[in-house]
PASEBA-1860 file (N, C-alpha, C; in nm, 3 decimals):
! residues 200
1> MDRASYLK> 0.030/3.287/3.377/-0.053/3.299/3.256/-0.199/3.313/3.298 ~ -0.269/3.409/3.239/-0.411/3.425/3.269/-0.496/3.372/3.153 ~ -0.627/3.383/3.170/-0.722/3.330/3.071/-0.699/3.390/2.932 ~ -0.684/3.522/2.925/-0.672/3.590/2.795/-0.548/3.543/2.720 ~ -0.435/3.537/2.791/-0.311/3.495/2.723/-0.317/3.347/2.685 ~ -0.383/3.266/2.770/-0.398/3.123/2.740/-0.478/3.104/2.610 ~ -0.592/3.173/2.601/-0.677/3.160/2.482/-0.610/3.220/2.358 ~ -0.531/3.326/2.378/-0.459/3.385/2.265/-0.355/3.287/2.211
9> KLRGKLRR> -0.282/3.222/2.302/-0.183/3.122/2.258/-0.250/3.004/2.191 ~ -0.365/2.964/2.246/-0.439/2.851/2.188/-0.485/2.885/2.046 ~ -0.535/3.009/2.029/-0.577/3.053/1.895/-0.460/3.047/1.796 ~ -0.343/3.092/1.840/-0.225/3.089/1.753/-0.187/2.948/1.713 ~ -0.198/2.854/1.806/-0.164/2.714/1.777/-0.265/2.649/1.684 ~ -0.389/2.698/1.684/-0.497/2.637/1.605/-0.524/2.710/1.473 ~ -0.436/2.802/1.435/-0.463/2.885/1.316/-0.477/2.804/1.187 ~ -0.427/2.681/1.183/-0.440/2.597/1.063/-0.578/2.536/1.047
17> LPAQELEA> -0.658/2.539/1.152/-0.793/2.482/1.143/-0.884/2.571/1.058 ~ -0.989/2.513/0.998/-1.089/2.597/0.932/-1.151/2.695/1.034 ~ -1.189/2.812/0.987/-1.236/2.919/1.076/-1.349/2.872/1.167 ~ -1.444/2.797/1.113/-1.559/2.752/1.192/-1.514/2.659/1.305 ~ -1.422/2.567/1.275/-1.372/2.474/1.377/-1.290/2.549/1.483 ~ -1.213/2.646/1.437/-1.132/2.726/1.529/-1.220/2.800/1.629 ~ -1.323/2.867/1.577/-1.413/2.944/1.665/-1.490/2.852/1.760 ~ -1.530/2.734/1.711/-1.603/2.640/1.796/-1.515/2.591/1.911
25> ALAYYEEY> -1.388/2.562/1.880/-1.294/2.516/1.983/-1.270/2.625/2.087 ~ -1.248/2.748/2.040/-1.224/2.859/2.133/-1.347/2.889/2.218 ~ -1.466/2.881/2.156/-1.590/2.904/2.231/-1.605/2.801/2.342 ~ -1.568/2.676/2.313/-1.577/2.569/2.413/-1.489/2.601/2.533 ~ -1.365/2.644/2.507/-1.273/2.671/2.618/-1.306/2.802/2.690 ~ -1.362/2.898/2.618/-1.410/3.020/2.685/-1.523/2.987/2.783 ~ -1.613/2.900/2.736/-1.725/2.857/2.822/-1.672/2.779/2.943 ~ -1.569/2.700/2.921/-1.507/2.623/3.029/-1.453/2.718/3.136
33> FDEAGENN> -1.385/2.825/3.093/-1.334/2.925/3.186/-1.449/2.997/3.256 ~ -1.555/3.031/3.178/-1.671/3.102/3.236/-1.735/3.021/3.348 ~ -1.754/2.892/3.325/-1.818/2.805/3.423/-1.734/2.793/3.550 ~ -1.602/2.795/3.535/-1.514/2.782/3.652/-1.510/2.911/3.733 ~ -1.530/3.024/3.667/-1.527/3.153/3.737/-1.388/3.214/3.736 ~ -1.384/3.347/3.758/-1.257/3.421/3.753/-1.158/3.374/3.858 ~ -1.208/3.335/3.974/-1.119/3.296/4.084/-1.049/3.163/4.058 ~ -1.099/3.084/3.965/-1.044/2.950/3.941/-0.967/2.939/3.809
41> EQQVISEL> -0.927/3.053/3.753/-0.857/3.052/3.624/-0.732/2.965/3.627 ~ -0.651/2.981/3.732/-0.525/2.906/3.741/-0.550/2.756/3.756 ~ -0.658/2.722/3.827/-0.692/2.580/3.844/-0.733/2.519/3.708 ~ -0.811/2.595/3.631/-0.854/2.549/3.498/-0.732/2.530/3.407 ~ -0.641/2.628/3.409/-0.520/2.619/3.326/-0.438/2.497/3.366 ~ -0.430/2.472/3.495/-0.356/2.355/3.543/-0.423/2.225/3.498 ~ -0.556/2.220/3.503/-0.630/2.101/3.461/-0.615/2.075/3.311 ~ -0.625/2.183/3.232/-0.620/2.168/3.087/-0.481/2.133/3.036
49> GSPSHVAS> -0.379/2.184/3.101/-0.244/2.167/3.050/-0.209/2.286/2.962 ~ -0.094/2.283/2.903/-0.047/2.396/2.823/-0.133/2.413/2.697 ~ -0.135/2.535/2.641/-0.206/2.556/2.514/-0.156/2.464/2.403 ~ -0.026/2.433/2.405/0.031/2.343/2.304/-0.031/2.204/2.315 ~ -0.046/2.156/2.437/-0.104/2.023/2.458/-0.250/2.019/2.411 ~ -0.326/2.119/2.450/-0.468/2.126/2.410/-0.478/2.136/2.258 ~ -0.395/2.221/2.198/-0.399/2.239/2.052/-0.364/2.109/1.980 ~ -0.265/2.037/2.031/-0.225/1.912/1.964/-0.339/1.811/1.965
57> QILADFAL> -0.413/1.804/2.077/-0.527/1.713/2.084/-0.639/1.755/1.988 ~ -0.666/1.886/1.983/-0.773/1.937/1.896/-0.738/1.911/1.749 ~ -0.613/1.938/1.710/-0.571/1.918/1.570/-0.582/1.770/1.530 ~ -0.534/1.682/1.617/-0.539/1.538/1.585/-0.684/1.489/1.581 ~ -0.766/1.535/1.677/-0.907/1.494/1.679/-0.979/1.542/1.554 ~ -0.951/1.666/1.513/-1.016/1.720/1.393/-0.976/1.640/1.270 ~ -0.847/1.607/1.259/-0.798/1.532/1.142/-0.868/1.397/1.132 ~ -0.879/1.326/1.245/-0.943/1.194/1.244/-1.093/1.205/1.221
65> KDLENTSE> -1.156/1.302/1.286/-1.302/1.320/1.270/-1.335/1.356/1.126 ~ -1.253/1.441/1.067/-1.275/1.482/0.929/-1.263/1.364/0.833 ~ -1.168/1.277/0.860/-1.152/1.157/0.776/-1.269/1.061/0.792 ~ -1.317/1.044/0.916/-1.425/0.949/0.941/-1.559/0.999/0.888 ~ -1.582/1.130/0.894/-1.713/1.184/0.856/-1.730/1.209/0.707 ~ -1.620/1.219/0.634/-1.633/1.250/0.492/-1.668/1.126/0.412 ~ -1.757/1.143/0.318/-1.796/1.029/0.234/-1.696/1.010/0.120 ~ -1.634/1.119/0.077/-1.537/1.111/-0.033/-1.397/1.117/0.025
73> KSTKKNMT> -1.327/1.005/0.022/-1.193/0.996/0.079/-1.091/1.034/-0.028 ~ -1.076/1.162/-0.053/-0.986/1.205/-0.159/-0.842/1.210/-0.108 ~ -0.748/1.206/-0.202/-0.607/1.213/-0.168/-0.576/1.347/-0.102 ~ -0.639/1.454/-0.151/-0.617/1.588/-0.093/-0.662/1.590/0.053 ~ -0.778/1.529/0.080/-0.831/1.523/0.216/-0.736/1.443/0.305 ~ -0.684/1.332/0.254/-0.590/1.249/0.331/-0.463/1.326/0.363 ~ -0.411/1.400/0.265/-0.288/1.475/0.287/-0.310/1.590/0.385 ~ -0.429/1.652/0.381/-0.461/1.757/0.477/-0.465/1.700/0.618
81> ALWLIILA> -0.528/1.583/0.632/-0.535/1.518/0.763/-0.396/1.482/0.812 ~ -0.312/1.430/0.722/-0.175/1.394/0.760/-0.098/1.517/0.805 ~ -0.115/1.627/0.734/-0.048/1.753/0.769/-0.094/1.801/0.907 ~ -0.224/1.790/0.937/-0.275/1.832/1.068/-0.219/1.743/1.180 ~ -0.206/1.613/1.153/-0.150/1.523/1.254/-0.002/1.557/1.278 ~ 0.071/1.588/1.172/0.212/1.627/1.188/0.221/1.756/1.269 ~ 0.134/1.853/1.239/0.131/1.978/1.317/0.098/1.950/1.463 ~ 0.004/1.857/1.486/-0.034/1.822/1.623/0.085/1.764/1.697
89> ILSAPLSL> 0.160/1.677/1.632/0.277/1.616/1.697/0.384/1.721/1.725 ~ 0.404/1.811/1.629/0.507/1.914/1.648/0.468/2.016/1.755 ~ 0.337/2.038/1.774/0.295/2.136/1.874/0.273/2.072/2.011 ~ 0.275/1.939/2.017/0.255/1.871/2.145/0.376/1.892/2.235 ~ 0.351/1.916/2.365/0.463/1.937/2.457/0.524/1.803/2.499 ~ 0.586/1.734/2.406/0.647/1.605/2.435/0.794/1.626/2.471 ~ 0.850/1.530/2.542/0.992/1.538/2.570/1.069/1.520/2.440 ~ 1.193/1.565/2.435/1.272/1.560/2.312/1.288/1.418/2.257
97> PLLATAIA> 1.321/1.318/2.341/1.331/1.181/2.285/1.199/1.130/2.229 ~ 1.088/1.163/2.298/0.957/1.118/2.252/0.920/1.188/2.122 ~ 0.951/1.317/2.112/0.924/1.391/1.989/1.008/1.336/1.874 ~ 1.135/1.307/1.902/1.222/1.251/1.798/1.171/1.115/1.753 ~ 1.123/1.035/1.847/1.067/0.903/1.814/0.943/0.918/1.727 ~ 0.854/1.011/1.764/0.731/1.033/1.687/0.763/1.078/1.545 ~ 0.858/1.170/1.530/0.895/1.220/1.397/0.961/1.108/1.316 ~ 1.047/1.029/1.381/1.113/0.918/1.311/1.010/0.815/1.264
105> LILSFGAV> 0.909/0.789/1.349/0.804/0.695/1.310/0.726/0.746/1.189 ~ 0.693/0.875/1.191/0.618/0.933/1.079/0.700/0.925/0.951 ~ 0.828/0.962/0.959/0.912/0.961/0.840/0.931/0.820/0.786 ~ 0.956/0.724/0.875/0.977/0.586/0.828/0.847/0.528/0.774 ~ 0.736/0.557/0.841/0.605/0.509/0.795/0.573/0.568/0.659 ~ 0.598/0.699/0.645/0.575/0.765/0.517/0.663/0.710/0.407 ~ 0.790/0.681/0.440/0.882/0.626/0.340/0.837/0.489/0.292 ~ 0.788/0.407/0.386/0.739/0.273/0.350/0.618/0.285/0.257
113> IISLIFAI> 0.524/0.374/0.293/0.402/0.390/0.212/0.436/0.443/0.073 ~ 0.523/0.544/0.066/0.561/0.600/-0.064/0.634/0.496/-0.148 ~ 0.722/0.419/-0.084/0.793/0.312/-0.157/0.695/0.209/-0.211 ~ 0.597/0.173/-0.129/0.497/0.075/-0.172/0.418/0.127/-0.293 ~ 0.378/0.254/-0.285/0.301/0.315/-0.394/0.384/0.318/-0.523 ~ 0.512/0.359/-0.512/0.598/0.364/-0.629/0.623/0.225/-0.687 ~ 0.640/0.126/-0.598/0.664/-0.011/-0.645/0.544/-0.064/-0.721 ~ 0.425/-0.041/-0.667/0.303/-0.088/-0.734/0.285/-0.015/-0.867
121> GAGILSIF> 0.304/0.117/-0.866/0.292/0.195/-0.989/0.392/0.152/-1.094 ~ 0.517/0.127/-1.050/0.621/0.083/-1.145/0.588/-0.055/-1.201 ~ 0.531/-0.141/-1.116/0.492/-0.275/-1.162/0.387/-0.269/-1.271 ~ 0.282/-0.188/-1.247/0.175/-0.175/-1.347/0.228/-0.112/-1.476 ~ 0.313/-0.009/-1.461/0.369/0.057/-1.579/0.458/-0.038/-1.660 ~ 0.537/-0.119/-1.589/0.625/-0.213/-1.661/0.544/-0.321/-1.733 ~ 0.433/-0.363/-1.672/0.346/-0.461/-1.740/0.290/-0.399/-1.868 ~ 0.244/-0.274/-1.856/0.188/-0.204/-1.972/0.292/-0.187/-2.082
129> IGGIAALI> 0.411/-0.142/-2.045/0.519/-0.121/-2.143/0.562/-0.254/-2.206 ~ 0.566/-0.360/-2.122/0.600/-0.492/-2.176/0.499/-0.540/-2.279 ~ 0.371/-0.515/-2.252/0.267/-0.551/-2.348/0.280/-0.476/-2.478 ~ 0.306/-0.346/-2.470/0.325/-0.264/-2.590/0.447/-0.311/-2.668 ~ 0.555/-0.344/-2.596/0.679/-0.390/-2.662/0.654/-0.521/-2.736 ~ 0.577/-0.614/-2.671/0.547/-0.742/-2.736/0.462/-0.720/-2.861 ~ 0.366/-0.628/-2.853/0.279/-0.596/-2.966/0.361/-0.539/-3.083 ~ 0.451/-0.446/-3.053/0.534/-0.384/-3.157/0.630/-0.488/-3.217
137> SGLFILTE> 0.685/-0.575/-3.131/0.775/-0.681/-3.181/0.701/-0.772/-3.278 ~ 0.577/-0.804/-3.244/0.496/-0.887/-3.333/0.475/-0.821/-3.468 ~ 0.453/-0.691/-3.468/0.433/-0.618/-3.594/0.560/-0.620/-3.680 ~ 0.678/-0.611/-3.617/0.803/-0.610/-3.691/0.835/-0.745/-3.758 ~ 0.795/-0.854/-3.693/0.828/-0.986/-3.752/0.711/-1.047/-3.828 ~ 0.607/-0.968/-3.849/0.488/-1.017/-3.918/0.520/-1.070/-4.059 ~ 0.607/-1.001/-4.132/0.639/-1.044/-4.270/0.736/-1.161/-4.274 ~ 0.814/-1.180/-4.168/0.913/-1.288/-4.165/0.853/-1.422/-4.122
145> HWPTALLF> 0.775/-1.420/-4.014/0.718/-1.545/-3.962/0.586/-1.510/-3.892 ~ 0.477/-1.516/-3.967/0.349/-1.466/-3.916/0.294/-1.542/-3.796 ~ 0.315/-1.676/-3.778/0.262/-1.740/-3.656/0.328/-1.685/-3.530 ~ 0.459/-1.663/-3.535/0.530/-1.605/-3.419/0.484/-1.462/-3.396 ~ 0.464/-1.390/-3.505/0.417/-1.251/-3.495/0.280/-1.245/-3.428 ~ 0.191/-1.334/-3.468/0.057/-1.337/-3.406/0.065/-1.372/-3.258 ~ 0.157/-1.465/-3.224/0.176/-1.501/-3.083/0.221/-1.379/-3.001 ~ 0.322/-1.308/-3.053/0.373/-1.188/-2.984/0.262/-1.082/-2.971
153> MGIGLIIT> 0.189/-1.061/-3.079/0.083/-0.959/-3.077/-0.028/-0.998/-2.980 ~ -0.061/-1.126/-2.977/-0.165/-1.174/-2.883/-0.122/-1.156/-2.738 ~ 0.003/-1.196/-2.711/0.057/-1.178/-2.574/0.060/-1.030/-2.538 ~ 0.102/-0.946/-2.634/0.108/-0.802/-2.610/-0.029/-0.744/-2.578 ~ -0.132/-0.785/-2.653/-0.268/-0.736/-2.627/-0.319/-0.783/-2.491 ~ -0.291/-0.909/-2.456/-0.336/-0.962/-2.326/-0.270/-0.887/-2.211 ~ -0.139/-0.870/-2.220/-0.066/-0.803/-2.112/-0.109/-0.656/-2.101 ~ -0.123/-0.588/-2.214/-0.167/-0.448/-2.210/-0.308/-0.436/-2.152
161> GLSVLLFP> -0.398/-0.523/-2.195/-0.534/-0.523/-2.142/-0.537/-0.552/-1.993 ~ -0.451/-0.646/-1.949/-0.443/-0.679/-1.807/-0.399/-0.559/-1.724 ~ -0.299/-0.487/-1.774/-0.252/-0.369/-1.699/-0.358/-0.260/-1.692 ~ -0.436/-0.244/-1.800/-0.543/-0.144/-1.802/-0.655/-0.186/-1.705 ~ -0.685/-0.315/-1.700/-0.787/-0.365/-1.607/-0.743/-0.352/-1.461 ~ -0.614/-0.371/-1.436/-0.564/-0.364/-1.298/-0.557/-0.221/-1.244 ~ -0.546/-0.123/-1.334/-0.524/0.015/-1.290/-0.628/0.066/-1.190 ~ -0.762/0.051/-1.213/-0.858/0.102/-1.115/-0.845/0.035/-0.978
169> FVARFIKK> -0.815/-0.095/-0.977/-0.799/-0.165/-0.850/-0.676/-0.115/-0.775 ~ -0.569/-0.091/-0.848/-0.446/-0.040/-0.788/-0.468/0.101/-0.734 ~ -0.538/0.184/-0.810/-0.566/0.322/-0.765/-0.650/0.319/-0.637 ~ -0.751/0.231/-0.631/-0.834/0.219/-0.511/-0.752/0.169/-0.393 ~ -0.664/0.073/-0.419/-0.577/0.018/-0.313/-0.485/0.127/-0.257 ~ -0.430/0.209/-0.346/-0.340/0.316/-0.301/-0.415/0.417/-0.215 ~ -0.538/0.455/-0.257/-0.617/0.549/-0.177/-0.648/0.493/-0.039 ~ -0.686/0.365/-0.035/-0.718/0.303/0.095/-0.593/0.292/0.182
177> TVLLSVET> -0.480/0.266/0.121/-0.354/0.256/0.196/-0.318/0.390/0.258 ~ -0.333/0.498/0.181/-0.303/0.632/0.232/-0.398/0.667/0.346 ~ -0.528/0.637/0.329/-0.627/0.666/0.433/-0.595/0.589/0.560 ~ -0.567/0.461/0.548/-0.533/0.377/0.663/-0.407/0.427/0.732 ~ -0.311/0.473/0.653/-0.186/0.525/0.709/-0.211/0.650/0.792 ~ -0.295/0.740/0.741/-0.326/0.863/0.813/-0.399/0.830/0.943 ~ -0.496/0.739/0.939/-0.569/0.701/1.060/-0.476/0.636/1.161 ~ -0.384/0.552/1.114/-0.290/0.485/1.203/-0.198/0.586/1.270
185> LGRLFHKI> -0.151/0.685/1.194/-0.067/0.790/1.252/-0.143/0.869/1.358 ~ -0.270/0.898/1.333/-0.351/0.970/1.430/-0.367/0.892/1.559 ~ -0.395/0.762/1.547/-0.411/0.678/1.667/-0.279/0.666/1.742 ~ -0.170/0.655/1.666/-0.038/0.647/1.728/-0.007/0.774/1.805 ~ -0.043/0.888/1.746/-0.022/1.015/1.814/-0.100/1.022/1.944 ~ -0.229/0.980/1.941/-0.311/0.980/2.062/-0.250/0.890/2.169 ~ -0.199/0.775/2.127/-0.139/0.682/2.222/-0.015/0.743/2.287 ~ 0.069/0.809/2.205/0.190/0.871/2.257/0.156/0.981/2.356
193> TKTRKGGL> 0.061/1.069/2.319/0.029/1.182/2.407/-0.042/1.137/2.533 ~ -0.127/1.035/2.525/-0.196/0.985/2.644/-0.097/0.917/2.737 ~ -0.002/0.842/2.681/0.101/0.778/2.763/0.184/0.885/2.834 ~ 0.217/0.989/2.759/0.297/1.098/2.815/0.221/1.169/2.926 ~ 0.093/1.197/2.903/0.012/1.267/3.002/-0.005/1.182/3.126 ~ -0.022/1.051/3.107/-0.037/0.961/3.221/0.090/0.951/3.302 ~ 0.205/0.970/3.235/0.332/0.959/3.306/0.370/1.086/3.380 ~ 0.301/1.197/3.355/0.335/1.323/3.422/0.284/1.327/3.565
END
């Protein structure tokens, strides 16, 4: 493999990056080859490792840097970062058992996070529905026994209000959980690839 084919393969592996980041990464490696000189191309390729390995590091680094530098931690941004980390893991030249372990970790980690989010959402929704049900029950028995009706309506209003008050805190908690999950996956990926590189 020569310099041109190495950089071409690297460009193909990095096509998911924003154009500016892609060009900056390629410019860096072109300069690296330039500094080494034409006679040392094979030595540079040997030092850098395969284009897949370099691309996986760049994708993971970009995902983490993008998360750390942005002031607005949106769900879309988190999912983009997660997607880049998954691409980095899939493009990394890991052994089959290590790749299977990394994918299994991502899937199980994702399943736990999604389950947690659904459980919290279902809890808040059930509190809200329970409050509405108590309020409606109070209205139905208002003509039969008004003290009990007032009790039901009061409990219904309190529970409904509590669920409405909890919603912003739950939404913030879910966003932070997703962000932390993405950062943890990125660090885990770096640890796996560094361990693998050290073992070669």
